[in-house]
C-alpha positions as CSV (number, residue, x, y, z in Angstrom):
1,M,71.7,69.8,122.5
2,L,75.1,69.8,120.9
3,F,73.7,67.8,117.9
4,V,71.0,70.5,117.4
5,R,73.5,73.3,117.5
6,L,75.6,71.5,114.9
7,I,72.6,71.0,112.6
8,M,71.7,74.7,113.0
9,F,75.2,75.8,112.3
10,K,75.3,73.7,109.0
11,F,71.8,75.0,108.1
12,T,72.9,78.6,108.7
13,K,76.1,78.1,106.7
14,Y,74.2,76.6,103.7
15,F,71.5,79.2,103.9
16,V,73.9,82.1,103.9
17,F,75.9,80.5,101.0
18,S,72.7,80.0,98.9
19,L,71.5,83.5,99.7
20,I,74.8,85.1,98.5
21,L,74.8,82.9,95.4
22,T,71.2,83.8,94.6
23,I,71.9,87.5,95.0
24,A,75.0,87.2,92.9
25,M,73.2,85.4,90.1
26,T,70.2,87.7,90.0
27,S,72.2,90.9,90.2
28,C,73.6,90.4,86.8
29,N,72.3,92.9,84.3
30,N,69.9,91.2,81.8
31,K,70.1,94.2,79.5
32,K,70.4,93.3,75.9
33,L,73.8,94.0,74.5
34,G,73.9,96.3,71.4
35,D,73.9,94.8,67.9
36,T,77.6,94.6,66.9
37,R,76.7,95.3,63.3
38,K,75.3,98.7,64.4
39,T,78.2,99.5,66.8
40,P,81.1,101.5,65.2
41,V,84.5,99.9,65.2
42,N,86.4,103.1,65.5
43,A,86.7,104.1,69.2
44,L,86.1,107.8,68.5
45,E,82.9,107.1,66.6
46,R,81.8,104.7,69.3
47,A,82.4,107.3,72.0
48,R,80.5,110.0,69.9
49,K,77.6,107.6,69.5
50,N,77.5,106.9,73.2
51,V,77.4,110.6,74.0
52,E,74.7,111.2,71.5
53,E,72.6,108.4,73.1
54,G,73.2,109.7,76.6
55,R,75.4,106.8,77.7
56,G,78.6,108.7,78.0
57,V,80.3,112.0,79.0
58,S,81.7,114.6,76.7
59,L,84.5,116.6,78.2
60,G,84.9,119.7,76.0
61,G,82.9,119.5,72.9
62,I,83.5,117.2,69.9
63,I,85.2,114.0,70.9
64,G,88.6,113.7,69.3
65,G,88.3,117.1,67.6
66,G,90.2,120.2,68.4
67,R,92.9,118.6,70.5
68,S,95.5,121.3,70.8
69,T,97.5,120.8,74.0
70,T,101.0,122.1,74.6
71,F,103.3,120.2,76.8
72,E,106.3,121.9,78.3
73,F,108.7,119.3,79.4
74,S,111.2,119.7,82.2
75,T,114.1,119.8,79.9
76,S,112.8,122.9,78.2
77,N,111.9,124.8,81.4
78,P,114.9,126.8,82.5
79,M,113.5,127.5,86.0
80,W,113.0,123.8,86.6
81,R,116.5,122.9,85.3
82,A,118.2,125.7,87.2
83,S,116.5,124.7,90.5
84,L,117.6,121.0,90.1
85,E,121.1,122.0,89.3
86,V,121.4,124.4,92.2
87,L,119.9,121.9,94.7
88,D,121.7,118.8,93.4
89,F,123.8,118.5,96.6
90,I,120.7,117.9,98.8
91,P,118.7,114.7,98.7
92,M,115.2,115.2,97.3
93,T,112.1,113.6,98.8
94,T,109.6,114.9,96.1
95,V,110.4,116.1,92.6
96,D,107.1,116.5,90.7
97,Y,107.3,118.5,87.5
98,A,103.6,118.1,86.7
99,G,102.7,119.5,90.1
100,G,105.5,122.1,90.0
101,M,107.1,121.2,93.3
102,I,110.5,120.2,94.6
103,I,110.9,119.2,98.2
104,T,114.3,118.4,99.7
105,D,115.0,116.1,102.6
106,W,116.4,117.5,105.8
107,Y,119.9,118.7,105.1
108,T,122.5,119.1,107.9
109,D,125.8,121.0,107.3
110,S,128.8,119.2,108.7
111,N,129.6,122.2,110.9
112,K,126.2,122.2,112.8
113,N,125.0,118.8,113.7
114,N,122.0,119.9,115.7
115,E,120.5,122.1,112.9
116,S,119.1,121.1,109.6
117,V,117.0,122.8,106.8
118,K,114.3,121.6,104.5
119,I,113.6,123.5,101.3
120,T,110.4,123.5,99.3
121,L,110.2,125.1,95.9
122,R,106.8,125.7,94.2
123,F,106.7,126.9,90.6
124,L,104.0,129.5,90.0
125,A,104.9,130.2,86.4
126,N,107.3,129.0,83.7
127,E,108.8,132.4,83.0
128,V,112.2,133.4,84.4
129,R,111.0,136.0,87.0
130,S,111.5,136.3,90.7
131,D,107.7,135.9,91.4
132,S,107.6,132.7,89.3
133,I,108.9,130.6,92.2
134,K,107.9,130.4,95.9
135,I,110.7,129.2,98.2
136,T,109.9,128.0,101.7
137,V,112.7,127.1,104.2
138,H,112.1,125.2,107.4
139,K,114.8,124.9,110.1
140,K,114.9,122.1,112.5
141,T,116.9,122.5,115.7
142,C,117.4,119.4,117.9
143,S,118.7,119.4,121.5
144,S,120.9,116.7,122.9
145,N,117.9,114.6,124.1
146,Q,116.5,114.5,120.6
147,A,113.8,117.0,121.2
148,C,113.4,118.9,118.0
149,R,111.8,122.2,117.1
150,I,110.8,123.1,113.5
151,A,110.5,126.7,112.5
152,L,109.5,128.4,109.3
153,L,112.2,130.9,108.2
154,K,110.5,133.8,106.5
155,N,112.6,136.2,104.4
156,S,115.8,134.4,105.4
157,K,119.2,134.8,103.8
158,I,119.0,131.2,102.5
159,D,115.7,132.1,100.7
160,E,117.2,135.2,99.1
161,E,120.5,133.5,98.0
162,L,118.7,130.5,96.7
163,R,116.2,132.6,94.7
164,S,119.0,134.8,93.2
165,T,121.1,131.8,92.3
166,I,118.2,130.0,90.6
167,L,117.2,133.1,88.7
168,R,120.8,133.7,87.5
169,K,121.2,130.1,86.4
170,A,117.8,130.0,84.7
171,A,118.6,133.2,82.8
172,L,121.8,131.6,81.6
173,L,120.0,128.4,80.6
174,A,117.3,130.4,78.8
175,E,119.9,132.5,76.9
176,E,121.7,129.3,76.0
177,A,118.5,127.7,74.6
178,K,117.7,130.8,72.6
179,N,121.2,130.8,71.1
180,K,120.8,127.1,70.2
181,K,117.6,127.9,68.3
182,K,119.4,130.5,66.1
């Protein structure tokens, strides 16, 4: 009986292996590759030809034509620079210029060991205006047995002071950049 099981195990093993090998060999696409003499060498021309033949995707009109993007880098955005300068004393967990977000780590003042705050800044626009930035402040209060409660502070004094400080600093940076251009 043991001998029969051993033979069946080997047979099953070889059968599964040959089945997988057969599937792998037959699943290869036998489509003819295009004639390299008729395929354009330039990548943009090749992409245009593929789109015309229905083998590609066009995202926004003519391929390679009319590319006019404007990138605003973090060094030229006064709101972003001001926010980083104002919050430079707090460790950051997320700083994403492309996503327009700064998230700090929990910050504890040396006077209050059981309370800490976490600040989230979301940039809604690049202009230096009070509605260009959304500030969210969370407060964590921990008891002696490490049971912590987290609360959202709406319209807090921290929010108001932070917003006004960032706006003042951003206005100064924008004025300084304008004077450098002259």
